[in-house]
C-alpha positions in Angstrom: 61.8 -9.5 -108.8 60.2 -6.6 -107.1 59.3 -6.9 -103.4 56.0 -5.0 -103.7 53.3 -5.0 -106.4 50.9 -2.0 -106.4 47.8 -3.0 -108.3 45.6 -0.1 -109.7 42.3 -1.2 -111.1 40.9 1.5 -113.4 37.5 1.9 -115.0 36.5 5.3 -116.6 38.4 7.3 -114.0 41.1 8.7 -116.3 40.8 12.1 -114.7 42.1 10.7 -111.4 44.5 8.0 -112.7 47.6 10.1 -113.1 47.6 11.2 -109.4 47.2 7.6 -108.3 50.1 6.4 -110.5 52.3 9.3 -109.5 51.7 8.6 -105.8 52.8 4.9 -106.4 55.9 5.8 -108.4 57.0 8.5 -106.0 57.3 6.2 -103.0 60.5 6.4 -100.9 60.6 2.6 -101.1 61.8 1.8 -104.6 61.7 -2.0 -105.0 58.2 -2.1 -106.4 56.2 -2.5 -109.6 53.0 -0.6 -110.6 50.4 -2.6 -112.5 47.4 -0.7 -114.0 44.5 -3.0 -115.0 42.2 -1.1 -117.4 38.9 -2.9 -116.9 37.3 -2.0 -120.3 37.4 1.8 -119.9 35.9 4.0 -122.6 37.4 7.3 -121.5 41.0 8.6 -121.5 42.3 5.9 -119.2 44.5 4.2 -121.9 46.1 7.6 -122.9 46.8 8.6 -119.3 48.5 5.3 -118.6 50.6 5.6 -121.8 52.2 8.8 -120.5 54.1 6.7 -117.9 55.6 4.4 -120.5 57.6 1.4 -119.2 57.5 2.7 -115.6 54.3 0.8 -115.2 52.7 -2.4 -116.5 49.5 -1.6 -118.4 46.9 -4.4 -118.9 43.6 -3.9 -120.8 40.8 -6.4 -120.4 37.0 -6.6 -121.0 35.0 -5.2 -118.2 34.7 -7.7 -115.3 34.1 -5.3 -112.4 36.3 -4.0 -109.6 37.1 -7.4 -107.9 37.9 -9.0 -111.3 40.3 -6.2 -112.2 42.1 -6.6 -108.8 42.3 -10.4 -109.3 43.8 -9.9 -112.8 46.4 -7.7 -111.1 47.2 -10.4 -108.5 47.8 -12.9 -111.3 50.1 -10.6 -113.2 52.0 -9.4 -110.1 55.5 -10.6 -109.2 55.8 -9.1 -105.7 55.9 -10.8 -102.4 53.7 -8.1 -100.9 50.5 -6.8 -102.6 48.8 -3.4 -102.4 45.5 -2.4 -104.1 45.2 1.3 -105.0 41.9 2.3 -106.5 42.4 4.7 -109.4 40.7 7.6 -107.6 42.8 7.3 -104.4 46.5 8.0 -103.7 49.3 7.4 -101.3 51.5 9.3 -98.9 55.2 9.0 -100.2 56.3 6.9 -97.2 53.3 4.5 -97.1 55.0 1.5 -98.8 58.3 2.0 -96.8 56.5 2.0 -93.4 54.5 -1.1 -94.2 57.3 -3.1 -95.7 59.3 -2.5 -92.5 56.6 -4.0 -90.4 56.1 -7.1 -92.5 59.8 -7.7 -92.7 60.2 -7.3 -89.0 57.5 -9.8 -88.0 56.7 -12.9 -90.2 53.6 -13.6 -88.0 51.8 -10.5 -89.5 49.6 -11.3 -92.4 48.8 -7.8 -93.4 49.3 -4.2 -92.3 47.0 -1.2 -92.7 47.0 2.4 -91.9 44.8 5.4 -91.3 43.4 7.7 -94.0 42.9 11.3 -94.9 39.6 11.9 -96.6 39.6 14.3 -99.5 37.1 15.9 -101.9 36.9 15.3 -105.6 39.8 17.8 -106.1 42.1 15.8 -103.7 41.9 18.5 -101.0 41.4 17.3 -97.4 37.8 17.8 -96.2 37.0 19.6 -93.0 35.3 16.7 -91.3 37.8 13.8 -91.2 36.9 10.2 -90.3 39.5 7.8 -89.0 40.1 4.1 -89.4 41.3 4.0 -85.8 38.9 3.2 -83.0 39.9 3.5 -79.3 37.2 1.0 -78.3 38.2 -1.8 -80.7 41.1 -4.1 -81.2 43.1 -2.8 -84.2 46.0 -5.3 -84.3 46.2 -9.1 -83.9 43.2 -11.1 -85.0 40.7 -8.3 -85.9 37.8 -10.5 -87.0 35.5 -9.3 -84.2 36.5 -5.6 -84.9 35.7 -6.1 -88.6 32.3 -7.6 -87.7 31.6 -4.8 -85.2 31.7 -2.1 -88.0 35.4 -1.9 -88.4 36.2 -1.1 -92.0 39.1 0.4 -94.0 39.6 1.2 -97.7 41.6 -1.4 -99.6 44.5 1.0 -100.4 45.3 1.3 -96.7 46.4 -2.4 -96.8 49.7 -4.2 -97.7 49.2 -8.0 -97.6 51.5 -11.0 -98.1 50.9 -12.7 -101.5 50.9 -16.1 -99.7 48.1 -15.1 -97.5 45.9 -14.2 -100.5 46.8 -17.4 -102.2 45.9 -19.3 -99.0 42.4 -17.8 -98.6 41.5 -17.0 -102.2 41.2 -13.8 -104.3 38.5 -11.1 -104.3 35.0 -12.5 -104.7 33.6 -11.0 -108.0 30.0 -11.3 -106.7 30.6 -8.9 -103.8 31.4 -5.7 -105.7 32.0 -2.8 -103.4 32.4 -5.2 -100.4 34.8 -7.7 -102.0 37.7 -6.2 -100.1 35.8 -6.3 -96.8 35.0 -10.0 -97.5 38.7 -10.7 -98.1 39.8 -9.1 -94.8 37.2 -11.1 -93.0 38.4 -14.3 -94.6 42.0 -13.5 -93.8 41.2 -12.8 -90.2 39.0 -15.8 -89.8 41.9 -18.0 -91.1 43.9 -16.7 -88.1 46.2 -14.3 -89.9 47.2 -11.3 -87.7 46.9 -7.7 -88.7 49.0 -4.8 -87.7 47.6 -1.3 -87.6 49.8 1.8 -88.3 48.3 4.8 -86.5 49.5 7.1 -89.3 47.5 8.7 -92.1 49.4 7.3 -95.1 46.5 6.9 -97.6 44.3 9.5 -99.2 40.6 8.5 -99.7 38.8 10.5 -102.3 35.0 10.9 -101.9 32.6 12.4 -104.4 28.9 11.9 -105.4 29.5 9.3 -108.2 32.0 7.1 -106.3 31.0 3.5 -105.7 30.9 4.1 -101.9 28.1 6.6 -102.4 25.9 4.0 -104.2 23.8 3.2 -101.1 21.7 0.4 -102.7 24.8 -1.4 -104.1 26.7 -1.1 -100.9 23.8 -2.3 -98.8 23.2 -5.3 -101.1 26.9 -6.4 -101.2 27.3 -5.9 -97.4 24.4 -8.2 -96.8 25.8 -10.8 -99.3 29.1 -10.6 -97.5 27.5 -11.3 -94.1 25.6 -14.2 -95.6 28.8 -15.7 -96.9 30.8 -15.3 -93.7 27.9 -16.8 -91.7 28.0 -19.9 -93.9 31.7 -20.5 -93.6 32.4 -19.3 -90.0 29.2 -19.6 -87.9 31.0 -19.8 -84.6 33.0 -16.6 -85.2 29.8 -14.8 -86.3 28.0 -16.1 -83.2 30.7 -14.5 -81.1 30.2 -11.2 -83.0 26.5 -11.2 -82.4 27.1 -11.9 -78.7 29.5 -9.0 -78.5 27.1 -6.7 -80.4 24.2 -7.5 -78.0 26.5 -7.0 -75.0 27.6 -3.6 -76.4 24.0 -2.6 -77.1 23.0 -3.6 -73.5 25.8 -1.4 -72.1 24.7 1.5 -74.3 21.1 1.1 -73.2 22.1 1.1 -69.5 24.3 4.1 -70.0 21.6 5.9 -71.9 19.0 5.1 -69.2 21.4 6.3 -66.5 22.1 9.6 -68.4 18.3 10.2 -68.9 17.8 10.0 -65.2 20.8 12.0 -64.2 21.6 14.4 -67.0 20.7 17.5 -64.9 23.0 16.5 -62.1 25.8 15.8 -64.6 25.5 19.2 -66.2 25.5 20.9 -62.8 28.5 19.0 -61.6 26.7 17.2 -58.9 27.5 13.7 -60.2 30.3 12.1 -62.2 29.5 10.1 -65.3 32.4 7.7 -64.3 30.4 6.4 -61.3 28.5 4.3 -63.8 24.8 3.3 -64.3 22.6 1.4 -62.0 25.1 0.7 -59.1 23.1 0.6 -55.9 23.7 2.4 -52.7 27.1 3.2 -51.4 30.2 2.0 -53.1 33.9 1.1 -52.3 36.1 1.4 -55.3 39.1 -0.9 -55.2 40.8 1.0 -58.0 40.6 4.3 -56.0 42.0 2.6 -52.9 44.7 0.4 -54.6 47.5 2.5 -53.0 46.1 1.4 -49.5 46.1 -2.3 -50.4 48.7 -4.8 -49.3 50.7 -6.6 -52.0 51.0 -9.8 -49.9 52.5 -11.8 -52.8 54.5 -10.4 -55.7 56.5 -7.2 -56.4 55.3 -3.6 -56.9 56.1 -3.8 -60.6 53.5 -6.5 -60.9 50.7 -4.1 -59.9 49.3 -1.2 -61.9 46.1 0.5 -62.8 45.4 0.7 -66.6 42.7 2.0 -68.9 41.6 -1.0 -70.9 39.1 -1.5 -73.8 37.9 -5.0 -74.6 34.6 -6.1 -76.3 33.5 -2.5 -76.7 33.8 -1.9 -73.0 36.3 0.7 -71.8 37.2 1.0 -68.1 39.9 1.3 -65.5 41.3 -2.0 -64.4 43.7 -3.3 -61.8 46.6 -5.1 -63.5 48.0 -7.9 -61.4 50.8 -9.9 -63.1 50.9 -13.4 -61.6 52.0 -14.7 -59.2 50.5 -11.9 -57.1 48.1 -11.3 -54.3 46.5 -8.0 -53.4 44.6 -7.6 -50.1 42.1 -4.8 -49.2 40.3 -3.8 -46.0 36.8 -2.5 -46.8 35.7 -0.3 -43.9 32.1 -1.6 -43.7 30.5 -4.8 -42.4 27.2 -4.6 -44.3 26.2 -7.3 -46.7 26.6 -6.4 -50.3 27.8 -7.3 -53.7 31.4 -7.5 -55.2 31.2 -6.6 -58.9 34.1 -6.9 -61.4 35.2 -8.7 -64.5 38.4 -10.6 -65.4 40.4 -10.8 -68.6 43.9 -11.1 -70.0 44.9 -7.9 -71.8 44.4 -8.2 -75.6 48.0 -7.1 -76.3 49.1 -10.4 -74.8 47.0 -12.6 -77.0 49.4 -12.8 -79.9 52.6 -13.0 -77.9 54.3 -16.4 -78.3 55.3 -16.7 -74.6 51.9 -15.6 -73.3 49.4 -17.9 -71.6 46.4 -18.1 -69.3 45.7 -17.2 -65.7 43.8 -18.4 -62.7 41.9 -15.7 -60.8 40.9 -16.0 -57.2 38.8 -13.8 -54.9 38.8 -14.4 -51.1 36.4 -12.6 -48.9 36.6 -12.7 -45.1 38.9 -15.7 -45.1 37.0 -17.9 -47.6 37.5 -18.5 -51.3 34.5 -16.8 -52.9 35.5 -17.2 -56.6 38.0 -19.0 -58.8 38.2 -19.2 -62.5 40.9 -20.1 -65.1 40.9 -18.4 -68.5 43.4 -18.8 -71.5 42.5 -16.4 -74.3 45.8 -17.1 -76.1 44.7 -20.7 -76.8 40.9 -20.6 -76.3 39.3 -17.9 -78.5 36.0 -17.9 -76.5 38.0 -16.6 -73.5 38.8 -13.4 -75.4 36.3 -11.3 -73.5 35.5 -9.9 -70.1 34.3 -12.6 -67.7 31.7 -10.9 -65.5 31.7 -11.5 -61.8 29.0 -10.6 -59.2 29.5 -12.1 -55.8 26.9 -11.8 -53.0 28.8 -11.0 -49.8 27.2 -11.7 -46.3 27.6 -9.4 -43.4 31.0 -9.5 -41.6 31.0 -9.9 -37.8 34.4 -8.2 -37.6 33.2 -4.7 -38.6 34.9 -4.8 -42.0 35.4 -7.0 -45.0 38.7 -8.4 -46.0 39.0 -8.9 -49.8 41.9 -10.4 -51.6 42.5 -10.6 -55.4 45.0 -13.2 -56.5 46.3 -14.3 -59.9 48.3 -17.4 -60.8 49.9 -18.4 -64.1 48.7 -21.4 -66.0 51.8 -23.4 -67.0 55.4 -22.9 -66.1 56.0 -19.5 -67.6 54.7 -16.1 -66.2 55.6 -14.1 -69.3 52.8 -11.8 -70.5 50.1 -13.1 -68.2 48.6 -9.6 -68.1 45.7 -10.4 -65.7 43.1 -7.7 -65.4 40.3 -6.9 -62.8 37.9 -4.5 -64.4 36.7 -1.7 -62.1 36.3 -3.9 -59.0 33.9 -2.4 -56.5 31.8 -3.4 -53.4 28.3 -2.0 -53.2 25.9 -2.0 -50.3 22.9 -0.3 -48.7 20.9 -0.8 -45.6 18.1 -2.8 -47.2 20.4 -5.0 -49.2 19.3 -8.6 -49.7 
């Protein structure tokens, strides 16, 4: 029995089919089968497939549409892992090998996917390349939110476990060009983890008559896909809408700030990293972290990282619990302490990971405490915003302490984050 089944649906694209089949047969990984499902073609598809003889399995059926052809291939396939290669696309020779290695290494991964090289009709790479990868989105683990926030990848980038497809159901014939998108959403909604390979191992051919260029069809099937996912997973969709609104708000504030300050930015008089709408003077805890006192914990429990979560990218103080970091802020004015807390997304799918308690102490008093556990509570998979009003200090300076404690007995992978913590003030504050 082959380990991998490569399913090639074909409908009147005989001029491309040989390249697709060749790319499947020339893989460095050899334990595979290639199944071509001719979905009622009236061109040379049958003749092209016949050239490959018994090296492939050829199936002819009446036209059912692209999802139906893929489903027929699933039912005929014998492999433990399934790949779906549209007849106008093709593979890098190491694509299957790289993906099998990842699935074999981690049984928790439901499917793996890779990046693409976009080509023209002749199969030549185009000048302007797009990428599946996004530095502002979660690419591995449970990627439901990424998919809803415009994350999309062609079906031939994917290798998926057969048992995962059997558990969630095959391609929906009613969704045409978005049937694959619907499947990835259903797989992710069911809790199956993805793994992204940041390598361009799949070639994506674009040309005027391809299905992806049919704007009306793609818009109609995208809307139908969203309607379906809303019906079956309203809570997950609600979270997506929340994230989208938060992202739009951040973009609006950033755009408003740039509209007010673009001349200063161009002339070098102001840094974009200072951020929009932060009043008066500011003390950055990130910039002064080397002056802070690690009153609990070891130096390896402290770091400054660049982190992206919920479409928000920023510098963050990493404070692996149990740890306590104390700052002296050299002002006594009243003001506001602004930050956000989270557990790093890379920890969410680690079996030994868990939640954290976050504490802020200001001038000897507990000003904030919150416990979050994104590993076990999906709604905690976000930045938790904090804005604390700080009264004037009679001592001439503010003493601020950030502390993290582990929930439970283990401290493994409690990657606690404080996003861009800062204290702002001005003379007329309050």
